[in-house]
C-alpha positions in Angstrom: 41.0 7.8 3.1 37.5 6.7 4.3 34.6 8.9 3.2 31.2 9.0 4.7 28.3 7.8 2.5 25.5 9.1 4.7 24.9 12.3 2.7 25.4 10.5 -0.7 22.4 8.2 -0.5 18.9 9.4 0.4 18.3 6.5 2.9 21.2 8.0 4.8 22.6 4.9 6.7 25.8 5.9 8.4 28.3 4.0 6.4 31.6 4.7 4.7 33.6 3.8 1.6 37.4 3.5 1.1 37.6 6.1 -1.7 35.2 8.5 -3.4 35.7 9.9 -6.9 33.6 12.5 -8.7 33.4 12.3 -12.5 33.0 15.7 -14.2 34.1 14.7 -17.8 35.1 11.8 -19.9 38.8 12.3 -19.1 38.0 11.8 -15.4 36.5 8.4 -16.4 39.5 7.4 -18.5 41.8 8.0 -15.5 39.9 5.5 -13.3 41.5 2.1 -12.8 38.1 0.6 -11.9 39.6 -1.8 -9.4 37.2 -4.2 -7.8 35.1 -3.5 -5.9 33.7 -0.3 -7.2 30.2 1.2 -7.2 28.7 3.7 -9.7 26.5 6.3 -8.1 24.3 9.2 -9.3 22.3 11.0 -6.6 21.9 7.9 -4.4 18.1 8.1 -4.5 17.7 4.4 -5.5 20.7 3.0 -3.7 21.2 2.0 -0.1 24.6 1.2 1.4 24.0 -1.6 3.9 27.5 -1.5 5.4 30.9 0.1 4.9 31.9 -0.3 1.3 35.4 -1.8 0.9 36.2 -0.1 -2.4 35.7 3.0 -4.5 32.4 4.9 -5.0 32.4 6.6 -8.4 29.9 9.5 -8.5 28.7 10.8 -11.9 28.5 14.6 -12.0 28.8 15.4 -15.7 26.5 18.2 -17.0 25.0 19.4 -20.3 21.8 19.4 -22.3 21.7 19.8 -26.1 18.5 20.0 -28.1 18.3 19.3 -31.9 15.1 20.0 -33.7 14.1 17.4 -36.3 11.1 17.1 -38.6 8.9 15.0 -36.3 10.6 15.3 -32.9 13.3 16.8 -30.8 16.5 14.9 -30.0 17.6 15.7 -26.5 21.2 14.7 -25.6 21.6 14.8 -21.8 24.8 14.2 -19.8 24.5 11.5 -17.2 25.0 13.7 -14.2 22.1 16.0 -14.9 19.1 15.8 -12.4 16.1 14.0 -14.0 13.3 16.2 -12.6 15.2 19.4 -13.5 15.4 18.1 -17.1 11.6 17.5 -17.1 11.0 21.0 -15.9 13.5 22.5 -18.3 12.0 20.8 -21.4 8.5 21.8 -20.3 9.6 25.4 -20.0 11.1 25.1 -23.5 7.7 23.9 -24.8 8.9 20.3 -25.3 6.3 18.2 -23.4 6.2 14.5 -23.1 8.0 13.6 -19.9 5.5 15.2 -17.5 4.3 11.8 -16.1 7.9 11.2 -15.0 8.1 14.5 -13.0 9.6 14.4 -9.5 11.3 11.0 -9.9 14.5 11.5 -8.0 18.0 10.7 -9.4 20.2 11.5 -12.3 19.6 11.1 -16.1 22.3 8.5 -16.3 20.6 6.2 -13.8 17.2 6.5 -15.5 17.9 3.9 -18.3 19.5 1.4 -15.9 16.2 1.2 -14.0 14.0 2.1 -17.0 12.2 4.5 -14.7 8.5 4.8 -15.0 5.4 6.3 -13.4 1.8 7.0 -14.2 1.7 4.8 -17.3 4.9 6.0 -18.9 8.4 4.5 -19.0 11.6 6.3 -20.1 12.2 3.4 -22.6 9.5 4.8 -24.9 11.5 8.0 -25.4 15.1 6.7 -25.6 16.7 6.7 -29.0 20.2 5.7 -27.8 22.4 5.4 -24.7 26.1 6.3 -24.8 28.4 4.6 -22.4 32.1 4.3 -21.5 33.2 0.7 -21.9 35.5 -0.1 -19.0 37.4 -2.9 -20.7 38.3 -1.2 -24.0 38.3 2.4 -22.5 36.2 3.6 -25.4 32.8 5.3 -25.8 30.1 3.1 -27.3 26.4 3.5 -28.0 23.3 1.3 -27.9 20.0 1.9 -29.5 16.8 1.5 -27.5 16.2 -2.1 -28.7 19.8 -3.1 -27.8 19.2 -1.7 -24.2 16.8 -4.7 -23.7 14.4 -2.6 -21.6 11.9 -4.4 -19.3 9.9 -3.4 -16.2 12.5 -1.6 -14.1 15.1 -3.5 -16.1 17.8 -3.1 -18.8 21.0 -4.6 -20.2 22.9 -2.3 -17.7 21.6 -4.5 -14.9 22.8 -7.7 -16.6 25.3 -8.2 -19.4 26.8 -4.6 -19.0 26.6 -4.5 -15.2 30.0 -3.2 -13.8 31.2 -3.1 -17.4 29.7 0.2 -18.6 29.3 3.7 -17.3 26.5 5.6 -18.9 27.8 9.0 -20.1 24.9 10.4 -22.2 21.2 9.6 -22.8 19.5 10.6 -26.1 15.8 11.2 -25.9 13.5 11.5 -28.9 10.4 13.5 -27.9 7.7 13.8 -30.6 6.5 17.2 -31.6 2.9 15.9 -31.6 2.1 15.6 -27.9 -0.3 12.9 -26.6 -1.1 12.9 -22.9 -1.1 9.6 -21.1 -4.0 9.6 -18.6 -4.5 5.9 -18.1 -3.1 5.6 -14.6 -5.0 6.2 -11.3 -5.5 9.9 -10.3 -4.8 11.3 -13.8 -8.1 9.8 -15.0 -9.9 12.5 -13.1 -8.2 15.4 -14.8 -10.5 17.9 -16.5 -8.0 20.2 -18.2 -5.7 17.9 -20.2 -2.5 19.8 -20.9 1.1 18.9 -20.3 1.4 21.5 -17.5 -1.8 20.1 -15.8 -0.5 16.6 -15.9 2.9 17.8 -14.6 1.4 19.6 -11.7 -1.0 16.8 -10.8 1.8 14.2 -10.8 3.9 16.4 -8.5 1.0 17.0 -6.2 0.2 13.3 -6.1 3.8 12.2 -5.5 4.3 14.8 -2.8 1.1 13.7 -1.0 2.3 10.1 -1.0 6.0 10.2 -0.8 8.0 11.8 2.0 10.8 14.3 1.1 14.1 12.4 1.6 15.8 15.7 2.7 13.6 15.8 5.8 12.8 12.1 6.3 15.4 9.7 4.8 14.0 7.2 2.3 14.7 5.7 -1.1 11.2 6.2 -2.7 9.2 3.2 -3.8 11.1 0.3 -2.2 9.5 -2.7 -4.0 8.6 -3.5 -7.6 4.9 -3.9 -8.4 4.7 -7.7 -9.0 3.8 -8.9 -12.5 1.5 -12.0 -12.3 -0.3 -14.2 -14.8 -4.0 -13.7 -15.5 -4.9 -17.0 -13.7 -3.2 -15.9 -10.5 -4.8 -12.5 -10.8 -8.3 -14.0 -10.9 -7.5 -16.2 -7.9 -6.4 -13.2 -6.0 -9.4 -11.1 -7.1 -11.8 -13.8 -5.8 -10.3 -13.2 -2.3 -9.3 -9.5 -2.5 -11.8 -7.7 -4.7 -10.2 -4.3 -4.2 -6.7 -5.3 -5.4 -5.5 -2.7 -7.9 -4.3 -4.2 -11.1 -3.2 -3.0 -14.5 -2.8 -4.8 -17.8 0.9 -5.6 -18.5 0.4 -7.7 -21.6 -2.1 -10.2 -23.0 -1.2 -12.9 -20.4 0.0 -10.8 -17.4 -1.1 -8.0 -15.1 0.8 -5.7 -12.8 -0.5 -5.5 -9.2 0.2 -2.8 -6.6 2.9 -3.8 -4.1 1.9 -0.9 -1.8 -1.6 -2.2 -1.6 -0.3 -5.7 -0.7 1.9 -4.3 2.1 -0.9 -2.1 3.4 -3.5 -4.9 3.3 -1.2 -7.1 5.2 -1.3 -4.6 8.1 2.3 -3.6 7.8 2.0 0.2 7.8 3.9 1.5 10.7 5.8 -1.8 11.2 9.3 -1.0 12.7 12.7 -2.6 13.0 14.9 -0.3 15.0 14.6 3.1 13.3 13.4 1.6 10.0 9.6 1.9 9.5 7.0 1.2 6.8 5.6 4.7 6.1 2.2 5.4 7.4 1.0 7.3 4.3 2.5 5.1 1.6 3.3 1.5 2.5 5.6 1.1 -0.5 8.1 3.5 1.1 10.5 2.5 3.9 11.8 5.4 6.0 14.9 5.7 8.2 14.3 7.6 11.4 17.9 7.2 12.5 20.1 5.0 14.7 19.6 2.1 12.2 22.0 -0.4 10.7 22.0 -2.3 7.4 21.0 -5.4 9.2 17.8 -3.7 10.5 16.8 -2.8 6.9 17.6 -6.4 5.8 15.4 -7.7 8.5 12.6 -5.4 7.5 12.8 -6.4 3.8 12.8 -10.1 4.6 9.9 -9.7 7.0 7.8 -7.9 4.4 8.6 -10.5 1.8 7.7 -13.4 4.0 4.4 -11.8 5.1 3.3 -11.0 1.6 4.2 -14.5 0.4 2.2 -16.1 3.2 -0.8 -13.9 2.7 -1.0 -13.6 -1.1 1.4 -16.2 -2.5 3.2 -13.3 -4.3 7.0 -12.8 -4.3 8.1 -9.2 -3.7 11.3 -7.9 -5.2 13.0 -4.8 -3.9 13.3 -2.1 -6.6 16.1 -0.2 -4.6 19.7 -1.2 -5.3 21.3 -2.6 -2.1 25.1 -2.4 -1.7 27.0 -4.5 0.9 30.7 -4.4 1.5 31.7 -5.9 -1.9 28.9 -4.8 -4.2 25.3 -5.2 -5.1 23.2 -7.8 -3.3 19.6 -9.1 -3.7 17.2 -10.1 -1.0 14.7 -12.4 -2.6 13.7 -14.5 0.4 17.2 -15.9 0.4 20.3 -13.6 0.5 22.2 -13.4 -2.7 25.4 -11.5 -3.3 26.3 -10.3 -6.8 29.9 -9.0 -6.8 31.5 -7.1 -9.7 
């Protein structure tokens, strides 16, 4: 029986799936046939359904947090269905700081390693000790250490070799007892009182001032990745655009601000049907209603073309796009990646 997906992804396009299954324990997973096409879903904060999905949406809703104290750190075992921000709050209340820079990032804990979520100079990869997953082919539980997860910028093995082959069931975080605040990014540099709680509150305040609440204005958060460019390209861009925000990525590359590029290109407020570039934060696309997947596709392509023409930089969408048969990528030319 068809199920509405509108309330299951925060961009809230009015599409449906053929079947919806909620997973509350490992046994629920083992019962699933995983017939193609299927789509794994957490809280839908980084996923947009562009059209009706012709298969089964499998929603992870497992719960549980277990804390083990070790000599140098705390090992936190967290079920995939737990809410990420609530985990950050819970650990801070338990006097286990470290994740405060990642406060208010929407979504589930299970989705966090897939995307290698990051904000304000911190990525989840630096805390992950292991990721446990259900292997669909063998119907067994397996585990990868952090190195085996092949983390990159908004990237991991779960987007590549293990895509549609693994369902993350538990994430193991190692949080050092010796706390070190990360203040290298933007607004955090102005902080006077440097405590975990101060960073936590400042991050929340900053995010809320820039990012609209999806419960009142449908959106999927930051829609595009911050491009990583080589140092030569950066110098060429800085000779034309002196205010371009840039951050060192490694010795040969820098990360530049996608939101600044979109803003500088005059695209704030640009509309396609009910899809609009947010006036306060150009990195966010909002859905004001009465919009279709093709409207969003047209918006993404328009932004990519304008940024390429103005800056010579390719923009990739960070948000996962799902069409009728599975995930697809809009990198100038439409590409479909089925299961």
